[in-house]
VOSE-551521 format. One record per residue (C-alpha): x, y, z; residue in three letters. Coordinates in steps of 0.1 Angstrom, whole numbers. Example, Ala and Ser with C-alpha at 12.3 -4.5 7.8 and 13.67 -1.06 7.14 Angstrom:
BEGIN
{r {123, -45, 78}, 'ALA'} {r {137, -11, 71}, 'SER'} 
This chain:
BEGIN
{r {-159, -15, 111}, 'MET'} {r {-156, -34, 81}, 'ASN'} {r {-147, -23, 48}, 'THR'} {r {-166, -37, 16}, 'ILE'} {r {-145, -32, -16}, 'LEU'} {r {-163, -40, -49}, 'PRO'} {r {-145, -59, -72}, 'LEU'} {r {-165, -59, -104}, 'PRO'} {r {-142, -78, -127}, 'HIS'} {r {-146, -108, -98}, 'LEU'} {r {-183, -105, -96}, 'HIS'} {r {-181, -105, -57}, 'PHE'} {r {-175, -80, -30}, 'LYS'} {r {-145, -85, -8}, 'HIS'} {r {-148, -80, 30}, 'HIS'} {r {-118, -66, 49}, 'LEU'} {r {-120, -67, 86}, 'PRO'} {r {-108, -33, 90}, 'PHE'} {r {-114, 2, 77}, 'PRO'} {r {-91, 10, 45}, 'VAL'} {r {-77, 42, 59}, 'GLN'} {r {-59, 22, 88}, 'ASP'} {r {-38, 2, 61}, 'VAL'} {r {-1, 13, 62}, 'LEU'} {r {10, -5, 34}, 'ARG'} {r {3, -36, 15}, 'LEU'} {r {32, -62, 7}, 'ASP'} {r {30, -87, -21}, 'GLY'} {r {42, -121, -13}, 'LYS'} {r {36, -142, -45}, 'ARG'} {r {-2, -145, -49}, 'ASN'} {r {-8, -133, -12}, 'TYR'} {r {-8, -99, 1}, 'THR'} {r {0, -87, 36}, 'VAL'} {r {-18, -56, 52}, 'PHE'} {r {2, -36, 77}, 'SER'} {r {-18, -14, 98}, 'LEU'} {r {-14, 16, 116}, 'THR'} {r {-17, -3, 150}, 'ASP'} {r {12, -28, 141}, 'GLY'} {r {-13, -57, 131}, 'THR'} {r {-10, -78, 99}, 'GLN'} {r {-37, -96, 80}, 'PHE'} {r {-30, -119, 52}, 'LEU'} {r {-51, -121, 20}, 'SER'} {r {-53, -147, -7}, 'SER'} {r {-59, -119, -34}, 'ARG'} {r {-28, -106, -51}, 'SER'} {r {-15, -72, -48}, 'LEU'} {r {-26, -64, -81}, 'GLY'} {r {-61, -66, -76}, 'ILE'} {r {-61, -41, -48}, 'TYR'} {r {-41, -18, -67}, 'GLU'} {r {-70, -14, -92}, 'THR'} {r {-98, -10, -62}, 'ILE'} {r {-82, 11, -33}, 'PHE'} {r {-86, 48, -31}, 'PRO'} {r {-60, 74, -49}, 'GLU'} {r {-45, 79, -15}, 'SER'} {r {-26, 42, -24}, 'PHE'} {r {5, 46, -42}, 'LEU'} {r {26, 16, -58}, 'ARG'} {r {61, 24, -52}, 'ILE'} {r {78, -14, -62}, 'HIS'} {r {63, -42, -79}, 'LYS'} {r {58, -56, -46}, 'SER'} {r {45, -29, -24}, 'CYS'} {r {17, -3, -21}, 'ILE'} {r {18, 23, 5}, 'ILE'} {r {-9, 48, 19}, 'ASN'} {r {7, 82, 12}, 'ARG'} {r {-13, 97, 40}, 'ASP'} {r {13, 80, 60}, 'PHE'} {r {49, 90, 40}, 'LEU'} {r {70, 105, 62}, 'GLN'} {r {104, 111, 41}, 'ASN'} {r {122, 101, 14}, 'LEU'} {r {161, 90, 16}, 'LYS'} {r {174, 103, -16}, 'ASP'} {r {206, 85, -18}, 'ASP'} {r {193, 50, -13}, 'GLU'} {r {156, 56, -28}, 'HIS'} {r {140, 45, 2}, 'ILE'} {r {106, 57, 17}, 'ALA'} {r {104, 65, 54}, 'VAL'} {r {70, 59, 68}, 'LEU'} {r {53, 72, 99}, 'THR'} {r {58, 43, 120}, 'ASP'} {r {95, 41, 112}, 'GLY'} {r {94, 13, 87}, 'SER'} {r {117, 20, 54}, 'GLU'} {r {104, 7, 20}, 'VAL'} {r {125, 6, -10}, 'SER'} {r {112, 24, -40}, 'VAL'} {r {118, 11, -75}, 'SER'} {r {141, 32, -99}, 'ARG'} {r {112, 38, -122}, 'ARG'} {r {89, 50, -99}, 'ARG'} {r {111, 71, -78}, 'TRP'} {r {105, 105, -94}, 'ALA'} {r {68, 102, -88}, 'GLU'} {r {69, 92, -53}, 'VAL'} {r {93, 124, -46}, 'LYS'} {r {70, 144, -65}, 'GLN'} {r {42, 133, -44}, 'ILE'} {r {61, 142, -14}, 'LEU'} {r {69, 179, -25}, 'THR'} {r {33, 189, -32}, 'ASP'} 
């Protein structure tokens, strides 16, 4: 199933070859974005992370300048290290500035 994301500020639609709800996290690599899916596969996009931040649903949370996670897959937080643990076991660092927001979301 393809997912079409509207990009009104770019005047075209962006097609993703997978459903948005299967995205575990997005990692920014300069002007590219790496999508990590729940089944372990990865896709590379030539769009920047900032574009996806504006068009993805509210269930996606930017936790670092180079990372957005799907909060549906947020499993645990390591307080002493400021790390978010996702359901696949991967660990992602959370910036100091966004730590309180991420912690609040997990406790709700």
